[in-house]
Each structure stands twice: as structure tokens, then as C-alpha cells.
C-alpha positions as CSV (number, residue, x, y, z in Angstrom):
1,M,111.0,100.0,68.6
2,D,108.9,102.9,69.8
3,S,106.1,100.7,71.2
4,G,108.5,98.9,73.4
5,I,109.1,102.0,75.4
6,H,105.4,102.2,76.4
7,Y,105.3,98.6,77.6
8,S,108.6,99.0,79.5
9,L,107.4,102.2,81.1
10,A,104.3,100.4,82.3
11,I,106.2,97.5,83.8
12,I,108.9,99.7,85.5
13,S,106.5,102.2,86.8
14,G,104.2,99.4,87.9
15,I,107.0,98.0,90.0
16,F,107.5,101.5,91.5
17,L,103.7,101.7,92.2
18,F,103.7,98.3,94.1
19,A,106.9,99.4,96.0
20,L,105.1,102.6,97.2
21,I,102.0,100.6,98.1
22,T,103.9,97.9,100.0
23,S,106.1,100.5,101.7
24,Q,103.0,101.6,103.7
25,S,102.8,98.1,105.3
26,V,106.2,98.4,106.9
27,R,105.7,101.9,108.4
28,A,104.5,102.4,111.9
29,T,101.8,104.8,110.6
30,R,100.5,105.3,107.1
31,S,102.1,108.1,105.2
32,K,99.8,110.7,103.6
33,L,102.8,111.8,101.5
34,I,102.9,108.4,99.8
35,D,99.2,108.7,99.1
36,Y,99.8,112.0,97.3
37,I,102.9,110.8,95.5
38,I,101.1,107.7,94.1
39,I,98.6,109.7,92.2
40,P,100.9,111.3,89.6
41,V,103.0,108.1,89.5
42,A,99.9,106.1,88.6
43,I,98.8,108.6,86.0
44,L,102.3,108.4,84.4
45,A,102.4,104.7,84.7
46,G,99.2,104.1,82.8
47,G,98.9,107.3,80.8
48,F,100.9,106.4,77.7
49,S,99.5,103.1,76.5
50,E,96.1,101.5,76.7
51,T,97.7,98.1,76.8
52,G,100.1,99.1,79.5
53,N,97.3,100.6,81.5
54,T,95.2,97.5,81.2
55,F,98.1,95.4,82.3
56,L,98.6,97.6,85.4
57,L,94.9,97.6,86.1
58,S,94.8,93.8,85.9
59,C,97.7,93.5,88.3
60,M,96.3,96.0,90.6
61,T,92.9,94.2,90.7
62,L,94.6,90.9,91.6
63,F,96.6,92.8,94.3
64,L,93.4,94.4,95.7
65,V,91.8,91.0,95.9
66,L,94.9,89.7,97.7
67,L,94.8,92.7,100.1
68,W,91.1,92.3,100.7
69,L,91.5,88.5,101.5
70,Q,94.4,89.3,103.9
71,K,92.5,92.1,105.5
72,K,89.6,89.7,106.3
73,Q,92.2,87.6,108.2
74,Q,93.1,90.7,110.2
75,S,96.5,91.1,108.6
76,V,98.0,94.4,109.7
77,W,100.1,94.9,106.6
78,A,97.1,94.6,104.4
79,E,95.1,97.0,106.4
80,K,97.9,99.6,106.0
81,A,98.4,99.0,102.3
82,L,94.8,98.7,101.1
83,P,93.9,102.5,101.1
84,T,96.9,103.3,99.0
85,A,96.2,100.5,96.6
86,I,92.6,101.8,96.2
87,I,94.0,105.2,95.4
88,A,96.3,103.7,92.8
89,F,93.5,101.7,91.3
90,V,91.2,104.6,91.0
91,T,93.9,106.8,89.5
92,L,94.7,104.1,86.9
93,L,91.0,103.9,86.0
94,F,91.0,107.7,85.6
95,S,94.2,107.4,83.4
96,L,92.5,104.8,81.2
97,M,89.4,107.1,80.8
98,I,91.7,109.9,79.7
99,L,93.3,107.5,77.1
100,V,89.9,106.3,75.8
101,L,88.4,109.7,75.6
102,A,91.4,111.3,73.9
103,P,90.7,113.0,70.5
104,S,93.3,110.8,68.8
105,N,91.2,107.8,69.5
106,A,88.1,109.3,67.8
107,T,90.2,110.0,64.7
108,R,91.7,106.5,64.7
109,T,88.2,105.0,65.1
110,E,86.9,107.0,62.1
111,V,89.8,105.9,59.9
112,I,89.4,102.2,60.9
113,S,85.7,102.3,60.3
114,A,86.2,104.1,56.9
115,E,88.7,101.4,55.9
116,R,86.3,98.6,56.8
117,Q,83.5,100.2,54.8
118,A,85.7,100.6,51.8
119,R,86.5,96.8,51.6
120,P,84.4,94.8,49.3
């Protein structure tokens, strides 16, 4: 039951991330405030589960490709949303690095490798 919270949080906060990114495209000028707000939202979105973070990174990568293709076609909405999407992507990568380098992962890896060596 506990693990469902991590996945739900990634999905719900991912929707909020995409809402913030796409809100840039409907504004007359890009908002710096949204760029600053998206950093802690992205850290919280991906910061509690490696699987949830990987899901968000995959979705964000596909979205970045879509934005890049639309920007090549001189789409105004894509030009406005792309910088915020890049900020979210980099922040999600940073969040994943925090999860991977966490001390709990080192302990978990040691336990798993010790169990594998103990098997006949």
C-alpha cells in the first residue's frame, strides 16, 4: 500500500509539471516565476521513487522531442514552453542523481550482493 503513494505522487505531480510548462505557451510573455516554481515541484515530483522519476523523465524526454520538432516548424507555443521544459528535465535528472547517490542505496546494494553470494 505504501508504494502506491510514490507512484501516485509521480503521476499527479507530473500532471502539475506539464500544466506549468504548457501555461508558458498561453502567456503573452514567459514568466520567470514559473521557471523558479518548477524547480522545487520537479524535485518533489521525482524525489521519492526511482521508478516514478524514471517515468517522469521518460515523459519529459518525449515532450522535449515534441517541443523541439514544433520549434523547428516555428511554433510560437513551443518556443515559449521549451526553456521551462528544459529546466524541468534538468531538475528531474538532478533529483534522480540524488536518489541514486543516497546512502540507503549503498546499503541496499550491499545487502543484495551479500544475499547473492550466500546462495549456492
